[in-house]
C-alpha positions as a printed Julia matrix, in Angstrom:
174×3 Matrix{Float64}:
 189.65  -75.27  183.09
 193.12  -74.84  184.44
 195.0   -71.62  184.9
 197.28  -72.27  181.91
 194.31  -72.95  179.63
 192.71  -69.64  180.62
 195.99  -67.79  180.05
 196.37  -69.39  176.6
 192.78  -68.52  175.66
 193.28  -64.93  176.79
 196.57  -64.67  174.9
 195.01  -65.95  171.67
 192.11  -63.51  172.08
 194.53  -60.61  172.52
 196.55  -61.73  169.49
 193.39  -61.83  167.38
 192.45  -58.3   168.52
 195.95  -57.07  167.7
 195.73  -58.58  164.2
 192.39  -56.88  163.63
 193.86  -53.56  164.77
 196.82  -53.94  162.43
 194.47  -54.73  159.53
 192.59  -51.51  160.22
 195.86  -49.56  160.26
 196.91  -51.15  156.98
 193.63  -50.06  155.37
 193.83  -46.51  156.7
 195.7   -44.93  153.73
 193.26  -46.51  151.26
 190.3   -45.34  153.31
 191.68  -41.79  153.48
 192.15  -41.75  149.7
 188.59  -42.95  149.14
 187.25  -40.33  151.58
 189.13  -37.59  149.72
 187.83  -38.74  146.35
 184.26  -38.96  147.64
 184.47  -35.5   149.21
 185.8   -33.98  146.0
 183.05  -35.68  144.02
 180.42  -34.39  146.44
 181.72  -30.84  146.16
 181.76  -31.04  142.36
 178.16  -32.32  142.29
 177.09  -29.61  144.77
 178.69  -26.94  142.59
 176.91  -28.31  139.52
 173.49  -28.54  141.19
 173.68  -25.04  142.68
 174.91  -23.34  139.52
 178.39  -22.59  140.84
 180.32  -25.1   138.72
 183.41  -24.26  136.68
 183.46  -24.88  132.93
 185.43  -28.12  133.28
 183.23  -29.53  136.09
 181.74  -32.36  133.99
 185.22  -33.58  133.0
 186.35  -33.45  136.66
 183.31  -35.49  137.77
 183.99  -38.11  135.07
 187.64  -38.34  136.15
 186.73  -38.69  139.85
 184.25  -41.47  139.06
 186.94  -43.31  137.09
 189.38  -42.87  140.0
 186.8   -44.24  142.44
 186.1   -47.28  140.25
 189.84  -47.97  139.96
 190.18  -47.62  143.76
 187.35  -50.11  144.37
 188.97  -52.66  142.03
 192.44  -52.17  143.53
 191.31  -52.64  147.14
 188.4   -54.99  146.38
 185.86  -52.8   148.19
 182.38  -51.48  147.51
 182.33  -47.89  148.76
 178.55  -47.57  148.4
 177.99  -50.69  150.52
 180.54  -49.49  153.11
 178.79  -46.14  153.38
 175.4   -47.81  153.81
 176.79  -50.08  156.54
 178.4   -47.12  158.32
 175.11  -45.2   158.26
 173.21  -48.21  159.57
 175.75  -48.69  162.36
 175.56  -44.99  163.28
 171.76  -45.14  163.41
 171.93  -48.27  165.59
 174.31  -46.52  168.02
 172.02  -43.5   168.22
 169.04  -45.82  168.78
 170.77  -47.58  171.67
 172.29  -44.41  173.13
 168.94  -42.64  173.36
 167.26  -45.38  175.31
 165.64  -46.93  172.27
 164.81  -43.85  170.24
 167.19  -41.73  168.16
 167.38  -38.16  169.43
 165.91  -35.69  166.99
 167.32  -32.17  166.66
 164.24  -30.53  168.2
 164.16  -32.85  171.18
 160.97  -34.59  169.97
 160.79  -38.19  171.05
 158.51  -40.44  168.97
 156.13  -42.84  170.65
 157.42  -46.4   170.97
 156.22  -48.95  168.42
 152.67  -49.89  169.33
 151.83  -46.46  170.73
 151.04  -45.78  174.37
 152.62  -48.08  176.93
 150.35  -49.41  179.69
 150.69  -48.19  183.28
 153.53  -49.97  185.1
 152.56  -52.3   187.95
 151.95  -50.36  191.16
 151.2   -47.08  189.41
 153.54  -44.52  187.98
 156.91  -44.09  189.66
 157.39  -40.84  191.53
 159.91  -38.43  190.04
 162.96  -37.88  192.22
 162.37  -34.74  194.27
 159.3   -33.99  192.19
 155.59  -33.65  192.91
 154.22  -35.83  195.67
 150.45  -36.36  195.83
 148.59  -34.87  198.81
 147.88  -37.53  201.45
 144.34  -37.85  202.85
 143.72  -35.14  205.45
 146.18  -32.68  203.97
 149.92  -32.32  204.08
 151.69  -33.65  207.16
 152.99  -31.08  209.59
 156.66  -31.11  210.53
 157.43  -32.35  214.04
 156.57  -29.63  216.54
 154.72  -27.6   213.92
 156.02  -24.45  212.32
 157.99  -22.11  214.57
 156.0   -19.03  215.58
 157.6   -15.63  216.05
 157.68  -14.31  219.63
 154.3   -12.76  220.47
 152.54  -14.5   217.58
 152.19  -13.43  213.96
 151.15   -9.91  213.16
 150.54   -8.92  209.6
 152.47   -5.72  208.81
 150.3    -2.6   208.86
 147.51   -4.12  210.98
 147.19   -3.97  214.75
 147.37   -7.16  216.77
 143.86   -8.11  218.07
 143.34   -7.82  221.8
 141.95  -11.14  223.08
 140.1    -9.37  225.95
 138.2    -7.12  223.52
 134.98   -8.64  222.15
 134.97   -6.29  219.19
 138.55   -7.0   218.09
 137.83  -10.32  216.46
 138.57   -9.05  212.96
 141.92   -7.51  213.81
 140.65   -4.04  212.98
 139.82   -1.35  215.56
 136.12   -0.84  216.26
C-alpha cells in the first residue's frame, strides 16, 4: 500500500470519528433532558415509597411518565434499553479493570469460574521482596559473616567469660 493510500485511509478514519463525535454532541441536550426527567421521576417515587410524598405526587408522576414517553417518541429512543446497555457496559469495564473480577466494596474477590486454579508450572511464583523459603542447610551467611564488635559480644549485665578459667564456661562467676 502506498503512502497516499495510507494517508487517505487515515483521513477517512478521522473524518468518521469526527462525525461520531458531532452526533454525540447533537444528542447531548436530549440526553440531559431525559436524565433530568428520570431523576425527577426517581425522586418522586422515592418520596412516595418512603411516606414523604406531597399531596399532588401521583399527578406529578403521571405527568413525568407522559413527558418521558413523548421524549422517547420525539428522539426515537428507548430509555430503558439505553439504561440497561449503560449498566452492562459499566459492569464489563469493572470486570476488565479488576483483572477479570469486579471489585466489591468490602474487597472480597470471588473465586474464578470453575473454582480453584491449578498450580502454575514450576510452582508458585515468589512475591516480590516477600518470603523466601529456607534453603537446605539454613540461611546463607553474608560474605565475610556478620561483623563482630571489638572484643567479641558481651551480653549487657553479664561478665565476659575468661577462656583460661575452666569454671567460666557458663559466663557466670563460680
